[in-house]
C-alpha positions as CSV (number, residue, x, y, z in Angstrom):
1,M,-32.8,125.1,75.2
2,R,-29.2,123.9,76.0
3,T,-31.4,121.0,78.2
4,I,-33.0,120.0,75.3
5,I,-30.2,119.4,73.2
6,T,-28.5,117.9,75.7
7,A,-31.5,115.4,76.5
8,T,-31.6,114.7,72.8
9,L,-28.1,114.0,72.2
10,L,-28.0,111.7,75.2
11,A,-30.9,109.7,73.7
12,T,-30.0,109.2,70.5
13,S,-26.7,107.4,71.8
14,L,-29.0,104.9,73.8
15,S,-30.3,101.9,72.3
16,G,-34.1,100.9,72.4
17,C,-37.0,103.8,71.5
18,I,-37.4,107.2,73.4
19,V,-40.9,109.1,73.0
20,T,-40.5,112.7,73.7
21,S,-43.3,115.4,75.1
22,S,-43.1,118.8,74.6
23,N,-42.4,119.0,78.4
24,T,-38.7,119.2,79.1
25,L,-38.9,118.3,82.5
26,V,-40.7,115.2,81.6
27,D,-38.1,114.3,78.8
28,A,-35.4,115.2,81.5
29,V,-37.0,112.9,84.0
30,S,-37.6,110.1,81.4
31,L,-33.6,110.3,80.3
32,V,-32.4,110.0,83.7
33,G,-35.0,106.9,84.5
34,T,-33.8,105.3,80.9
35,A,-30.0,106.0,82.3
36,A,-30.5,104.2,85.4
37,S,-32.1,101.3,84.3
38,G,-29.1,101.1,81.8
39,V,-26.6,101.0,85.0
40,K,-28.5,98.5,86.7
41,S,-28.1,95.9,83.7
42,F,-24.7,96.1,84.4
43,S,-25.0,94.3,88.2
44,P,-24.3,90.9,88.6
45,N,-27.0,87.9,88.2
46,S,-28.4,86.5,91.3
47,T,-27.6,83.1,92.3
48,Q,-28.5,80.0,89.8
49,N,-30.4,77.5,91.8
50,P,-28.9,77.8,95.6
51,I,-29.3,74.9,97.6
52,V,-28.9,75.5,101.3
53,Y,-29.4,72.4,104.2
54,S,-28.3,74.6,107.1
55,K,-29.5,78.3,108.2
56,D,-27.2,78.2,111.3
57,A,-24.7,81.2,111.7
58,I,-21.3,80.2,110.7
59,R,-18.2,82.1,112.2
60,D,-14.8,80.2,110.7
61,V,-14.4,78.8,107.2
62,C,-11.5,77.1,105.7
63,I,-11.4,77.5,101.8
64,E,-9.8,74.9,99.5
65,W,-7.3,76.4,97.2
66,N,-8.5,75.7,93.4
67,G,-5.3,76.3,91.7
68,S,-6.9,75.9,88.2
69,V,-9.4,79.2,88.9
70,A,-6.8,81.8,86.8
71,L,-8.2,84.9,88.7
72,S,-5.7,86.5,90.9
73,D,-8.7,88.7,93.1
74,F,-10.9,85.7,93.3
75,V,-10.2,84.3,96.7
76,P,-9.4,87.9,98.1
77,G,-13.2,89.0,96.4
78,L,-14.8,85.7,98.3
79,Q,-13.1,86.5,101.6
80,G,-13.9,89.7,101.6
81,E,-17.6,88.8,101.2
82,L,-17.3,86.2,103.9
83,Q,-16.1,88.8,105.8
84,K,-19.1,91.1,105.5
85,H,-20.9,88.4,107.0
86,G,-18.8,88.1,109.9
87,V,-17.2,85.1,108.9
88,Q,-13.3,84.6,109.5
89,S,-11.8,82.7,106.7
90,R,-8.2,80.9,105.9
91,V,-6.6,79.2,102.4
92,Y,-5.6,75.5,102.7
93,D,-4.3,73.7,99.9
94,A,-6.5,70.8,98.7
95,G,-5.6,67.6,100.6
96,T,-3.7,69.3,103.6
97,Q,-7.0,70.2,105.4
98,A,-6.2,70.7,109.4
99,L,-8.9,68.7,111.3
100,A,-9.4,72.1,113.5
101,C,-11.5,73.5,110.9
102,P,-14.7,71.4,110.6
103,V,-16.4,73.7,108.3
104,T,-15.3,74.0,104.7
105,L,-15.6,76.0,101.6
106,T,-14.6,74.7,98.0
107,Y,-15.2,76.4,94.9
108,V,-14.5,76.3,91.0
109,G,-14.8,78.8,88.4
110,Y,-14.4,79.1,84.5
111,V,-12.5,82.4,83.0
112,K,-12.5,84.0,80.0
113,W,-10.1,86.6,78.4
114,D,-11.2,89.4,76.2
115,T,-10.0,93.3,76.0
116,K,-12.2,95.9,77.6
117,V,-13.3,98.9,75.6
118,F,-10.8,101.6,74.5
119,S,-7.9,99.0,75.4
120,D,-5.7,96.3,73.4
121,A,-4.9,94.1,76.8
122,Y,-6.2,91.1,77.2
123,T,-8.3,90.8,80.9
124,P,-9.5,87.5,82.3
125,Y,-13.1,87.8,83.8
126,L,-15.1,85.4,85.4
127,T,-18.0,83.6,83.6
128,Y,-19.1,80.6,85.9
129,A,-18.7,80.2,89.6
130,A,-20.1,77.5,91.8
131,L,-19.5,77.3,95.8
132,T,-20.1,74.1,98.1
133,L,-20.1,74.7,101.9
134,R,-19.5,71.7,103.9
135,R,-19.4,70.7,107.6
136,D,-17.5,67.6,108.4
137,G,-17.9,66.5,105.0
138,R,-21.8,67.0,105.0
139,V,-22.8,69.3,102.1
140,L,-24.6,72.3,104.0
141,G,-25.3,74.2,101.0
142,T,-24.0,75.1,97.2
143,A,-24.7,78.1,95.1
144,Q,-23.6,78.6,91.2
145,Y,-23.1,82.4,89.1
146,R,-23.3,82.4,85.5
147,M,-22.7,85.3,83.5
148,G,-25.6,87.4,82.1
149,S,-26.7,86.2,78.9
150,F,-25.8,89.6,77.7
151,G,-22.6,89.8,79.2
152,Q,-23.8,92.8,81.3
153,D,-21.8,91.8,84.2
154,K,-18.8,90.8,82.3
155,W,-16.2,93.1,83.8
156,A,-18.0,93.0,87.1
157,S,-15.7,92.1,90.0
158,P,-15.3,88.5,91.1
159,G,-16.2,89.9,94.8
160,D,-19.2,91.6,93.3
161,K,-20.1,88.4,91.4
162,L,-19.5,86.3,94.3
163,A,-21.8,88.1,97.0
164,P,-25.1,87.0,96.2
165,L,-23.6,83.7,96.4
166,I,-22.2,84.4,100.1
167,D,-25.9,85.7,100.8
168,A,-27.4,82.4,99.9
169,L,-25.1,80.2,101.4
170,F,-24.9,82.0,105.0
171,P,-28.3,83.0,105.7
172,G,-27.6,82.8,109.6
173,N,-25.1,85.6,109.1
174,P,-26.5,88.6,108.0
175,V,-24.4,91.4,106.5
176,V,-22.7,92.9,109.5
177,A,-20.0,95.2,108.2
178,D,-19.3,96.7,104.7
179,N,-15.5,96.5,104.1
180,S,-15.1,100.3,103.3
181,S,-13.9,101.8,106.1
182,D,-16.2,104.5,106.2
183,N,-19.2,102.5,105.6
184,L,-19.9,100.1,108.4
185,R,-23.0,98.8,109.1
186,G,-24.4,97.1,112.4
187,G,-21.6,99.9,114.4
188,G,-18.0,98.7,115.6
189,N,-16.6,96.5,113.1
190,G,-18.8,94.2,112.8
191,F,-17.4,91.2,114.8
């Protein structure tokens, strides 16, 4: 009986409609499926119109710093996603690139501010990002991220939002390592 009451309370808090049956197991499974579907909708959107001209593996990239992207975790998130693909990166100021770095990555991003639920503090979030990968000035690929139409991925980290873009831009670099210390893929440290 307690299961039915809990399922009913949870079902009424979900948006949409729900059909119940006389079987509590069926109701519970349906409720779990609905909840899982709702959680999935909070993940970042996929890459918007990626264009990739080269599928060669890339090991080193220089990232051109863009001071107009006002998110302190944008570049660290970008570097973390590159590292998952076995790509080492360093950041340089625009106009000061060393000749020893033939592959460069430039980015733009648009940020908005809003308050999170149960908070009065304004927090920035990424609404749009575009990455362009170049070798010796020639474009190797471009990819864009746009926040979902319902803002379901609004509070996802920049790294989570940029992950599909890095996946698209580096098709020759499979994911070799997850940055968490206890979840390494591919054995070793991935390099």
